[in-house]
N, CA, C and O of each residue as an XYZ file, in Angstrom:
756
protein
N     -86.130   -253.147     31.215
C     -85.971   -253.740     29.896
C     -86.728   -252.880     28.886
O     -87.865   -252.475     29.129
N     -86.090   -252.609     27.763
C     -86.746   -251.785     26.749
C     -87.924   -252.527     26.136
O     -88.032   -253.750     26.230
N     -88.810   -251.748     25.502
C     -89.937   -252.362     24.793
C     -89.435   -253.313     23.710
O     -90.022   -254.369     23.476
N     -88.346   -252.928     23.056
C     -87.795   -253.775     21.992
C     -87.326   -255.109     22.564
O     -87.572   -256.156     21.965
N     -86.659   -255.085     23.706
C     -86.207   -256.333     24.324
C     -87.387   -257.186     24.779
O     -87.369   -258.407     24.623
N     -88.390   -256.563     25.328
C     -89.592   -257.307     25.740
C     -90.256   -257.944     24.538
O     -90.687   -259.096     24.598
N     -90.340   -257.201     23.445
C     -90.938   -257.726     22.216
C     -90.070   -258.848     21.643
O     -90.593   -259.852     21.159
N     -88.764   -258.683     21.697
C     -87.814   -259.677     21.215
C     -88.047   -260.994     21.962
O     -88.140   -262.055     21.344
N     -88.138   -260.921     23.268
C     -88.381   -262.116     24.082
C     -89.753   -262.730     23.759
O     -89.865   -263.948     23.615
N     -90.778   -261.907     23.645
C     -92.126   -262.407     23.327
C     -92.150   -263.058     21.944
O     -92.810   -264.079     21.747
N     -91.435   -262.471     20.994
C     -91.382   -263.064     19.663
C     -90.704   -264.427     19.707
O     -91.124   -265.353     19.014
N     -89.664   -264.552     20.514
C     -89.018   -265.860     20.661
C     -90.008   -266.892     21.215
O     -90.026   -268.040     20.770
N     -90.813   -266.488     22.166
C     -91.828   -267.408     22.710
C     -92.819   -267.806     21.622
O     -93.211   -268.970     21.541
N     -93.224   -266.861     20.792
C     -94.143   -267.160     19.689
C     -93.486   -268.079     18.660
O     -94.116   -269.017     18.172
N     -92.233   -267.812     18.333
C     -91.531   -268.669     17.374
C     -91.430   -270.086     17.925
O     -91.552   -271.058     17.179
N     -91.206   -270.203     19.227
C     -91.128   -271.531     19.855
C     -92.434   -272.296     19.701
O     -92.426   -273.506     19.479
N     -93.550   -271.597     19.818
C     -94.852   -272.247     19.620
C     -94.950   -272.825     18.214
O     -95.424   -273.945     18.024
N     -94.501   -272.058     17.241
C     -94.557   -272.517     15.858
C     -93.600   -273.677     15.612
O     -93.932   -274.624     14.898
N     -92.418   -273.599     16.202
C     -91.462   -274.690     16.054
C     -91.993   -275.963     16.707
O     -91.793   -277.059     16.184
N     -92.668   -275.823     17.847
C     -93.290   -276.989     18.493
C     -94.359   -277.605     17.607
O     -94.452   -278.826     17.488
N     -95.161   -276.759     16.991
C     -96.223   -277.237     16.105
C     -95.625   -277.932     14.873
O     -96.118   -278.971     14.436
N     -94.578   -277.355     14.332
C     -93.889   -277.971     13.204
C     -93.298   -279.318     13.620
O     -93.358   -280.292     12.869
N     -92.737   -279.359     14.804
C     -92.144   -280.612     15.281
C     -93.198   -281.693     15.480
O     -92.930   -282.867     15.222
N     -94.375   -281.323     15.930
C     -95.456   -282.313     16.061
C     -95.831   -282.878     14.702
O     -96.106   -284.073     14.586
N     -95.846   -282.051     13.687
C     -96.127   -282.538     12.343
C     -95.008   -283.462     11.861
O     -95.270   -284.465     11.198
N     -93.778   -283.125     12.191
C     -92.646   -283.972     11.807
C     -92.690   -285.321     12.517
O     -92.299   -286.338     11.943
N     -93.159   -285.335     13.751
C     -93.283   -286.604     14.472
C     -94.263   -287.511     13.740
O     -94.011   -288.708     13.600
N     -95.362   -286.964     13.277
C     -96.325   -287.727     12.497
C     -95.674   -288.210     11.205
O     -95.847   -289.355     10.789
N     -94.934   -287.323     10.596
C     -94.211   -287.613      9.367
C     -93.243   -288.768      9.588
O     -93.199   -289.713      8.801
N     -92.463   -288.683     10.672
C     -91.442   -289.691     10.992
C     -92.078   -291.050     11.282
O     -91.520   -292.088     10.927
N     -93.222   -291.042     11.915
C     -93.909   -292.285     12.275
C     -94.707   -292.877     11.113
O     -95.444   -293.845     11.301
N     -94.570   -292.310      9.924
C     -95.244   -292.830      8.750
C     -96.655   -292.323      8.575
O     -97.381   -292.789      7.696
N     -97.055   -291.366      9.408
C     -98.396   -290.799      9.312
C     -98.487   -289.768      8.206
O     -97.571   -289.605      7.400
N     -99.598   -289.088      8.190
C     -99.837   -288.051      7.185
C     -99.855   -286.687      7.856
O    -100.883   -286.268      8.388
N     -98.740   -286.003      7.832
C     -98.721   -284.664      8.419
C     -99.538   -283.696      7.576
O     -99.866   -283.978      6.424
N     -99.853   -282.583      8.154
C    -100.581   -281.533      7.458
C     -99.545   -280.642      6.754
O     -99.024   -279.692      7.338
N     -99.262   -280.967      5.504
C     -98.245   -280.236      4.750
C     -98.614   -278.774      4.566
O     -97.741   -277.906      4.576
N     -99.886   -278.499      4.400
C    -100.304   -277.104      4.233
C    -100.048   -276.315      5.513
O     -99.622   -275.162      5.456
N    -100.304   -276.925      6.656
C    -100.008   -276.270      7.929
C     -98.502   -276.046      8.070
O     -98.061   -274.972      8.477
N     -97.727   -277.061      7.732
C     -96.267   -276.928      7.795
C     -95.792   -275.785      6.891
O     -94.911   -275.008      7.259
N     -96.396   -275.700      5.704
C     -96.026   -274.639      4.772
C     -96.417   -273.274      5.331
O     -95.660   -272.314      5.190
N     -97.578   -273.170      5.957
C     -98.003   -271.896      6.560
C     -97.038   -271.472      7.672
O     -96.686   -270.298      7.781
N     -96.616   -272.428      8.489
C     -95.646   -272.132      9.550
C     -94.377   -271.558      8.927
O     -93.868   -270.523      9.358
N     -93.882   -272.244      7.914
C     -92.625   -271.815      7.307
C     -92.791   -270.536      6.486
O     -91.856   -269.741      6.386
N     -93.958   -270.333      5.906
C     -94.194   -269.070      5.209
C     -94.073   -267.921      6.217
O     -93.404   -266.922      5.954
N     -94.724   -268.076      7.363
C     -94.634   -267.052      8.407
C     -93.170   -266.864      8.840
O     -92.677   -265.739      8.930
N     -92.489   -267.986      9.107
C     -91.119   -267.910      9.626
C     -90.174   -267.238      8.631
O     -89.186   -266.628      9.039
N     -90.459   -267.338      7.356
C     -89.596   -266.703      6.366
C     -90.072   -265.306      5.971
O     -89.397   -264.607      5.216
N     -91.230   -264.904      6.480
C     -91.732   -263.574      6.141
C     -91.828   -262.616      7.322
O     -91.906   -261.406      7.111
N     -91.826   -263.104      8.531
C     -91.831   -262.179      9.664
C     -90.455   -262.153     10.343
O     -89.824   -261.096     10.367
N     -89.965   -263.267     10.892
C     -88.650   -263.196     11.534
C     -87.544   -262.730     10.588
O     -86.707   -261.913     10.972
N     -87.533   -263.239      9.366
C     -86.457   -262.892      8.447
C     -86.535   -261.461      7.940
O     -85.521   -260.898      7.528
N     -87.723   -260.862      7.962
C     -87.904   -259.510      7.418
C     -87.829   -258.440      8.500
O     -87.339   -257.341      8.238
N     -88.298   -258.729      9.696
C     -88.324   -257.709     10.753
C     -87.469   -258.094     11.957
O     -86.610   -257.318     12.377
N     -87.689   -259.260     12.504
C     -87.043   -259.658     13.756
C     -85.512   -259.734     13.613
O     -84.789   -259.095     14.378
N     -85.023   -260.499     12.652
C     -83.575   -260.671     12.520
C     -82.847   -259.393     12.110
O     -81.775   -259.124     12.652
N     -83.369   -258.596     11.185
C     -82.665   -257.343     10.879
C     -82.544   -256.408     12.089
O     -81.542   -255.711     12.248
N     -83.567   -256.403     12.929
C     -83.492   -255.577     14.135
C     -82.426   -256.134     15.079
O     -81.653   -255.378     15.666
N     -82.392   -257.454     15.219
C     -81.348   -258.073     16.041
C     -79.964   -257.737     15.498
O     -79.043   -257.478     16.272
N     -79.811   -257.739     14.184
C     -78.508   -257.430     13.589
C     -78.017   -256.050     14.030
O     -76.828   -255.870     14.292
N     -78.920   -255.084     14.112
C     -78.541   -253.741     14.569
C     -78.133   -253.758     16.039
O     -77.167   -253.102     16.431
N     -78.865   -254.504     16.838
C     -78.530   -254.629     18.261
C     -77.165   -255.294     18.409
O     -76.329   -254.842     19.191
N     -76.946   -256.365     17.658
C     -75.678   -257.092     17.745
C     -74.500   -256.201     17.371
O     -73.443   -256.274     17.998
N     -74.675   -255.362     16.358
C     -73.597   -254.464     15.942
C     -73.218   -253.515     17.082
O     -72.036   -253.265     17.317
N     -74.214   -252.993     17.783
C     -73.929   -252.106     18.916
C     -73.270   -252.859     20.065
O     -72.361   -252.339     20.712
N     -73.723   -254.074     20.316
C     -73.115   -254.886     21.376
C     -71.647   -255.136     21.048
O     -70.778   -254.969     21.904
N     -71.375   -255.533     19.822
C     -69.997   -255.819     19.397
C     -69.120   -254.576     19.531
O     -67.961   -254.666     19.934
N     -69.682   -253.419     19.191
C     -68.954   -252.153     19.271
C     -68.590   -251.816     20.721
O     -67.527   -251.257     20.994
N     -69.490   -252.168     21.641
C     -69.298   -251.772     23.043
C     -68.675   -252.853     23.918
O     -68.215   -252.570     25.024
N     -68.658   -254.083     23.430
C     -68.063   -255.181     24.195
C     -67.360   -256.117     23.213
O     -67.984   -256.999     22.622
N     -66.075   -255.914     23.052
C     -65.294   -256.707     22.107
C     -65.315   -258.194     22.403
O     -65.114   -259.006     21.500
N     -65.558   -258.567     23.658
C     -65.616   -259.981     24.023
C     -66.804   -260.689     23.365
O     -66.803   -261.914     23.238
N     -67.794   -259.939     22.955
C     -68.995   -260.526     22.347
C     -68.843   -260.727     20.838
O     -69.750   -261.258     20.196
N     -67.719   -260.313     20.268
C     -67.544   -260.343     18.809
C     -67.742   -261.737     18.219
O     -68.394   -261.883     17.185
N     -67.192   -262.749     18.858
C     -67.325   -264.116     18.337
C     -68.772   -264.581     18.322
O     -69.235   -265.166     17.342
N     -69.482   -264.319     19.413
C     -70.893   -264.714     19.489
C     -71.715   -263.937     18.477
O     -72.586   -264.499     17.813
N     -71.439   -262.649     18.361
C     -72.165   -261.820     17.393
C     -71.936   -262.353     15.980
O     -72.885   -262.491     15.208
N     -70.698   -262.649     15.643
C     -70.397   -263.160     14.303
C     -71.151   -264.462     14.042
O     -71.698   -264.663     12.957
N     -71.177   -265.336     15.033
C     -71.875   -266.617     14.878
C     -73.374   -266.399     14.697
O     -73.990   -267.053     13.855
N     -73.971   -265.495     15.469
C     -75.406   -265.238     15.361
C     -75.767   -264.583     14.020
O     -76.791   -264.913     13.422
N     -74.938   -263.672     13.559
C     -75.188   -263.038     12.260
C     -75.117   -264.077     11.137
O     -75.930   -264.061     10.213
N     -74.145   -264.969     11.227
C     -74.034   -266.048     10.236
C     -75.260   -266.964     10.306
O     -75.766   -267.416      9.278
N     -75.731   -267.232     11.525
C     -76.915   -268.076     11.680
C     -78.147   -267.421     11.057
O     -78.991   -268.123     10.498
N     -78.271   -266.102     11.139
C     -79.405   -265.430     10.498
C     -79.425   -265.742      9.003
O     -80.480   -266.026      8.436
N     -78.264   -265.689      8.376
C     -78.163   -265.976      6.941
C     -78.517   -267.446      6.678
O     -79.271   -267.752      5.754
N     -77.970   -268.344      7.491
C     -78.230   -269.773      7.305
C     -79.691   -270.127      7.574
O     -80.276   -270.935      6.853
N     -80.285   -269.525      8.609
C     -81.697   -269.785      8.906
C     -82.592   -269.323      7.765
O     -83.553   -270.002      7.403
N     -82.270   -268.175      7.207
C     -83.055   -267.670      6.071
C     -82.970   -268.651      4.902
O     -83.986   -268.989      4.296
N     -81.767   -269.101      4.591
C     -81.579   -270.022      3.464
C     -82.253   -271.371      3.725
O     -82.919   -271.908      2.840
N     -82.090   -271.917      4.918
C     -82.693   -273.231      5.190
C     -84.218   -273.115      5.297
O     -84.937   -274.040      4.919
N     -84.708   -271.991      5.806
C     -86.150   -271.773      5.853
C     -86.739   -271.689      4.456
O     -87.793   -272.265      4.185
N     -86.060   -270.969      3.566
C     -86.532   -270.856      2.183
C     -86.487   -272.211      1.482
O     -87.374   -272.528      0.689
N     -85.462   -273.010      1.767
C     -85.373   -274.353      1.176
C     -86.542   -275.218      1.639
O     -87.144   -275.935      0.839
N     -86.859   -275.151      2.929
C     -87.978   -275.935      3.453
C     -89.298   -275.468      2.852
O     -90.165   -276.290      2.555
N     -89.458   -274.173      2.670
C     -90.673   -273.651      2.018
C     -90.796   -274.236      0.611
O     -91.874   -274.679      0.215
N     -89.697   -274.238     -0.142
C     -89.737   -274.786     -1.503
C     -90.132   -276.267     -1.488
O     -90.949   -276.703     -2.299
N     -89.559   -277.023     -0.580
C     -89.861   -278.452     -0.499
C     -91.324   -278.683     -0.125
O     -92.005   -279.497     -0.747
N     -91.804   -277.971      0.886
C     -93.194   -278.141      1.317
C     -94.171   -277.662      0.241
O     -95.209   -278.286      0.018
N     -93.838   -276.561     -0.419
C     -94.699   -276.069     -1.502
C     -94.771   -277.108     -2.615
O     -95.824   -277.299     -3.224
N     -93.662   -277.770     -2.877
C     -93.654   -278.826     -3.882
C     -94.602   -279.949     -3.515
O     -95.352   -280.430     -4.365
N     -94.578   -280.374     -2.261
C     -95.474   -281.441     -1.807
C     -96.925   -280.987     -1.930
O     -97.766   -281.724     -2.446
N     -97.220   -279.783     -1.462
C     -98.587   -279.258     -1.517
C     -99.064   -279.163     -2.964
O    -100.244   -279.366     -3.249
N     -98.137   -278.852     -3.877
C     -98.487   -278.739     -5.300
C     -98.503   -280.090     -6.023
O     -98.727   -280.146     -7.232
N     -98.265   -281.173     -5.283
C     -98.374   -282.501     -5.872
C     -97.088   -283.118     -6.368
O     -97.104   -284.199     -6.956
N     -95.962   -282.441     -6.136
C     -94.684   -283.024     -6.536
C     -94.353   -284.190     -5.607
O     -94.727   -284.190     -4.435
N     -93.662   -285.158     -6.134
C     -93.211   -286.266     -5.303
C     -91.864   -285.864     -4.723
O     -90.905   -285.591     -5.445
N     -91.824   -285.837     -3.406
C     -90.615   -285.413     -2.701
C     -90.181   -286.525     -1.758
O     -91.008   -287.294     -1.268
N     -88.908   -286.603     -1.511
C     -88.369   -287.576     -0.573
C     -88.750   -287.169      0.851
O     -88.450   -286.062      1.298
N     -89.417   -288.088      1.554
C     -89.783   -287.812      2.947
C     -88.521   -287.559      3.773
O     -88.497   -286.676      4.630
N     -87.491   -288.331      3.509
C     -86.237   -288.188      4.258
C     -85.628   -286.803      4.047
O     -85.135   -286.184      4.990
N     -85.666   -286.328      2.812
C     -85.112   -285.004      2.506
C     -85.868   -283.913      3.253
O     -85.256   -283.036      3.861
N     -87.194   -283.966      3.208
C     -88.002   -282.953      3.897
C     -87.758   -283.025      5.399
O     -87.594   -281.997      6.055
N     -87.734   -284.236      5.940
C     -87.520   -284.377      7.378
C     -86.146   -283.859      7.783
O     -86.012   -283.183      8.803
N     -85.140   -284.167      7.002
C     -83.780   -283.696      7.309
C     -83.718   -282.178      7.268
O     -83.160   -281.554      8.170
N     -84.287   -281.581      6.227
C     -84.294   -280.116      6.111
C     -85.034   -279.491      7.289
O     -84.568   -278.515      7.877
N     -86.187   -280.059      7.630
C     -86.991   -279.510      8.728
C     -86.289   -279.680     10.068
O     -86.274   -278.750     10.874
N     -85.715   -280.836     10.318
C     -85.016   -281.071     11.590
C     -83.823   -280.130     11.740
O     -83.581   -279.583     12.816
N     -83.096   -279.953     10.670
C     -81.957   -279.038     10.707
C     -82.429   -277.629     11.037
O     -81.840   -276.950     11.879
N     -83.487   -277.196     10.377
C     -84.032   -275.866     10.627
C     -84.473   -275.724     12.085
O     -84.130   -274.746     12.749
N     -85.229   -276.700     12.576
C     -85.705   -276.661     13.966
C     -84.543   -276.574     14.949
O     -84.537   -275.728     15.843
N     -83.567   -277.450     14.776
C     -82.426   -277.485     15.705
C     -81.640   -276.181     15.670
O     -81.263   -275.646     16.713
N     -81.393   -275.674     14.463
C     -80.627   -274.436     14.335
C     -81.376   -273.245     14.917
O     -80.780   -272.402     15.588
N     -82.679   -273.172     14.663
C     -83.452   -272.033     15.149
C     -83.527   -272.054     16.678
O     -83.370   -271.016     17.322
N     -83.760   -273.209     17.247
C     -83.835   -273.305     18.714
C     -82.493   -272.973     19.362
O     -82.440   -272.234     20.345
N     -81.436   -273.507     18.824
C     -80.103   -273.216     19.348
C     -79.810   -271.717     19.270
O     -79.268   -271.126     20.204
N     -80.173   -271.130     18.160
C     -79.974   -269.706     17.936
C     -80.705   -268.868     18.999
O     -80.132   -267.946     19.580
N     -81.967   -269.204     19.237
C     -82.743   -268.442     20.227
C     -82.180   -268.624     21.633
O     -82.203   -267.683     22.426
N     -81.678   -269.806     21.959
C     -81.097   -270.041     23.286
C     -79.900   -269.124     23.526
O     -79.761   -268.546     24.603
N     -79.045   -268.996     22.530
C     -77.876   -268.113     22.656
C     -78.328   -266.667     22.822
O     -77.798   -265.936     23.659
N     -79.300   -266.262     22.030
C     -79.788   -264.890     22.143
C     -80.383   -264.621     23.519
O     -80.100   -263.594     24.136
N     -81.204   -265.545     23.995
C     -81.847   -265.359     25.304
C     -80.817   -265.355     26.436
O     -80.901   -264.534     27.349
N     -79.849   -266.267     26.377
C     -78.882   -266.411     27.471
C     -77.799   -265.339     27.448
O     -77.334   -264.902     28.500
N     -77.396   -264.914     26.248
C     -76.250   -264.018     26.163
C     -76.580   -262.616     25.643
O     -76.172   -261.616     26.233
N     -77.319   -262.553     24.538
C     -77.506   -261.264     23.879
C     -78.527   -260.370     24.564
O     -78.293   -259.169     24.698
N     -79.652   -260.922     25.001
C     -80.638   -260.082     25.673
C     -80.052   -259.436     26.931
O     -80.233   -258.235     27.130
N     -79.350   -260.201     27.795
C     -78.741   -259.551     28.964
C     -77.706   -258.484     28.586
O     -77.654   -257.419     29.201
N     -76.884   -258.776     27.570
C     -75.897   -257.779     27.139
C     -76.573   -256.530     26.579
O     -76.172   -255.407     26.884
N     -77.584   -256.732     25.770
C     -78.304   -255.587     25.205
C     -78.904   -254.739     26.311
O     -78.866   -253.510     26.255
N     -79.449   -255.391     27.301
C     -80.051   -254.668     28.428
C     -79.006   -253.838     29.173
O     -79.290   -252.727     29.622
N     -77.812   -254.379     29.296
C     -76.726   -253.676     30.005
C     -76.113   -252.558     29.178
O     -75.831   -251.479     29.700
N     -75.906   -252.812     27.890
C     -75.062   -251.935     27.086
C     -75.800   -250.873     26.278
O     -75.209   -249.850     25.932
N     -77.055   -251.089     25.975
C     -77.766   -250.152     25.119
C     -78.599   -249.177     25.941
O     -79.166   -249.525     26.977
N     -78.653   -247.960     25.450
C     -79.377   -246.895     26.130
C     -80.648   -246.546     25.368
O     -80.869   -247.036     24.261
N     -81.468   -245.712     25.953
C     -82.753   -245.347     25.347
C     -82.578   -244.794     23.933
O     -83.363   -245.121     23.042
N     -81.557   -243.960     23.717
C     -81.367   -243.401     22.370
C     -80.974   -244.487     21.372
O     -81.323   -244.399     20.195
N     -80.246   -245.517     21.832
C     -79.908   -246.637     20.947
C     -81.180   -247.346     20.480
O     -81.347   -247.642     19.297
N     -82.067   -247.609     21.432
C     -83.314   -248.303     21.097
C     -84.170   -247.476     20.157
O     -84.818   -248.017     19.262
N     -84.174   -246.157     20.359
C     -84.935   -245.277     19.464
C     -84.379   -245.317     18.048
O     -85.134   -245.355     17.076
N     -83.051   -245.307     17.938
C     -82.421   -245.370     16.613
C     -82.703   -246.710     15.931
O     -82.936   -246.757     14.723
N     -82.682   -247.783     16.697
C     -82.961   -249.108     16.145
C     -84.399   -249.163     15.647
O     -84.662   -249.646     14.545
N     -85.317   -248.676     16.449
C     -86.731   -248.667     16.055
C     -86.946   -247.825     14.799
O     -87.743   -248.186     13.933
N     -86.231   -246.699     14.703
C     -86.382   -245.822     13.539
C     -85.771   -246.440     12.281
O     -86.233   -246.176     11.171
N     -84.743   -247.254     12.451
C     -84.040   -247.833     11.305
C     -84.813   -248.962     10.635
O     -84.684   -249.174      9.430
N     -85.605   -249.675     11.399
C     -86.366   -250.810     10.858
C     -87.838   -250.462     10.916
O     -88.406   -250.245     11.987
N     -88.436   -250.413      9.748
C     -89.871   -250.098      9.666
C     -90.650   -251.167     10.419
O     -90.499   -252.360     10.155
N     -91.469   -250.739     11.341
C     -92.264   -251.684     12.121
C     -93.566   -251.993     11.386
O     -94.194   -251.106     10.806
N     -93.951   -253.236     11.419
C     -95.280   -253.601     10.960
C     -95.830   -254.639     11.919
O     -95.086   -255.385     12.556
N     -97.126   -254.666     12.003
C     -97.812   -255.552     12.950
C     -97.545   -257.008     12.595
O     -97.555   -257.398     11.427
N     -97.309   -257.792     13.627
C     -97.114   -259.231     13.440
C     -98.402   -259.799     12.847
O     -99.466   -259.672     13.454
N     -98.322   -260.431     11.661
C     -99.536   -260.883     10.984
C    -100.209   -262.103     11.616
O    -101.334   -262.449     11.254
N     -99.527   -262.752     12.554
C    -100.085   -263.925     13.207
C    -100.360   -263.669     14.681
O    -101.432   -264.008     15.181
N     -99.409   -263.079     15.372
C     -99.526   -262.885     16.813
C     -99.872   -261.450     17.194
O     -99.926   -261.117     18.378
N    -100.105   -260.608     16.208
C    -100.434   -259.213     16.475
C    -101.879   -259.045     16.928
O    -102.578   -260.020     17.204
N    -102.303   -257.808     16.996
C    -103.659   -257.495     17.455
C    -104.724   -258.131     16.567
O    -105.781   -258.543     17.044
N    -104.431   -258.207     15.271
C    -105.367   -258.838     14.318
C    -104.606   -259.869     13.502
O    -103.580   -259.566     12.892
N    -105.115   -261.078     13.500
C    -104.500   -262.127     12.698
C    -104.945   -261.966     11.252
O    -106.140   -261.886     10.966
N    -103.972   -261.920     10.338
C    -104.309   -261.835      8.922
C    -105.056   -263.095      8.504
O    -104.811   -264.182      9.027
N    -105.966   -262.932      7.559
C    -106.786   -264.040      7.077
C    -105.923   -265.229      6.656
O    -106.282   -266.378      6.914
N    -104.808   -264.962      6.023
C    -103.910   -266.020      5.554
C    -103.519   -266.965      6.691
O    -103.317   -268.158      6.464
N    -103.412   -266.437      7.913
C    -102.927   -267.219      9.042
C    -104.035   -267.706      9.972
O    -103.744   -268.170     11.075
N    -105.274   -267.615      9.562
C    -106.395   -268.004     10.429
C    -106.315   -269.471     10.851
O    -106.504   -269.780     12.027
N    -106.041   -270.373      9.917
C    -105.952   -271.797     10.247
C    -104.766   -272.061     11.172
O    -104.856   -272.882     12.085
N    -103.685   -271.381     10.940
C    -102.504   -271.542     11.784
C    -102.783   -271.029     13.192
O    -102.395   -271.672     14.168
N    -103.449   -269.884     13.313
C    -103.817   -269.343     14.630
C    -104.715   -270.319     15.374
O    -104.576   -270.500     16.584
N    -105.633   -270.946     14.652
C    -106.526   -271.935     15.258
C    -105.735   -273.135     15.784
O    -106.013   -273.634     16.874
N    -104.758   -273.592     15.015
C    -103.918   -274.716     15.449
C    -103.098   -274.343     16.690
O    -102.940   -275.157     17.600
N    -102.593   -273.142     16.722
C    -101.812   -272.686     17.879
C    -102.704   -272.663     19.119
O    -102.300   -273.115     20.191
N    -103.922   -272.132     18.966
C    -104.867   -272.085     20.088
C    -105.201   -273.507     20.548
O    -105.237   -273.784     21.747
N    -105.442   -274.391     19.602
C    -105.762   -275.784     19.934
C    -104.583   -276.454     20.635
O    -104.774   -277.210     21.588
N    -103.375   -276.182     20.171
C    -102.167   -276.743     20.786
C    -102.055   -276.243     22.232
O    -101.697   -277.007     23.128
N    -102.360   -274.964     22.456
C    -102.330   -274.421     23.806
C    -103.360   -275.069     24.707
O    -103.089   -275.331     25.879
N    -104.549   -275.331     24.164
C    -105.580   -276.018     24.940
C    -105.158   -277.427     25.264
O    -105.376   -277.894     26.382
N    -104.553   -278.124     24.305
C    -104.066   -279.493     24.521
C    -103.006   -279.518     25.612
O    -103.012   -280.399     26.471
N    -102.091   -278.542     25.574
C    -101.034   -278.477     26.575
C    -101.617   -278.180     27.953
O    -101.159   -278.723     28.959
N    -102.631   -277.317     27.993
C    -103.282   -276.995     29.277
C    -103.994   -278.200     29.846
O    -103.928   -278.441     31.051
N    -104.669   -278.961     29.011
C    -105.388   -280.163     29.466
C    -104.400   -281.217     29.948
O    -104.680   -281.930     30.912
N    -103.251   -281.324     29.291
C    -102.254   -282.312     29.702
C    -101.655   -281.968     31.052
O    -101.227   -282.855     31.791
N    -101.623   -280.683     31.376
C    -101.039   -280.244     32.647
C    -101.971   -280.391     33.819
O    -101.552   -280.214     34.963
N    -103.244   -280.713     33.567
C    -104.208   -280.824     34.661
C    -104.161   -282.179     35.287
O    -104.908   -282.451     36.227
């Protein structure tokens, strides 16, 4: 498996952690509790600034090569490319809604929950298709020179949350992720 595919899979695992954390906040929200809107906004800020800027554009290049080399994948590729556009738009909408709440605007809880649930469901479904269908196809169909061209086409930058150094902006979010991991470990004992 290429380094890009390994990173792609690892990024999906990281995104899943964030989606789980967002879903826990939504559960509190749904039960009439007080979710941490700032944490939710930080999650969505990351999701709209890392996956949408680096992860998805790189996938788009991989998908184009897959479609070129396996015509049977064209329908799935088209659906995934469309989902990238929809995920970006729904993620940005959720950021606007959460930013409004954090800034003191009165927002409909139902509207925020609906937007967030839609985003969660779409993102998870999207990653499942990529993991089940696209990663295996990419592994079969792409060669070392393809991966080099893909890496050269998309400027790489360190993941600001899960990279070697967590950016200050994401310190509270990193702490929540670590705490969530500890909670999950304790529950498994």
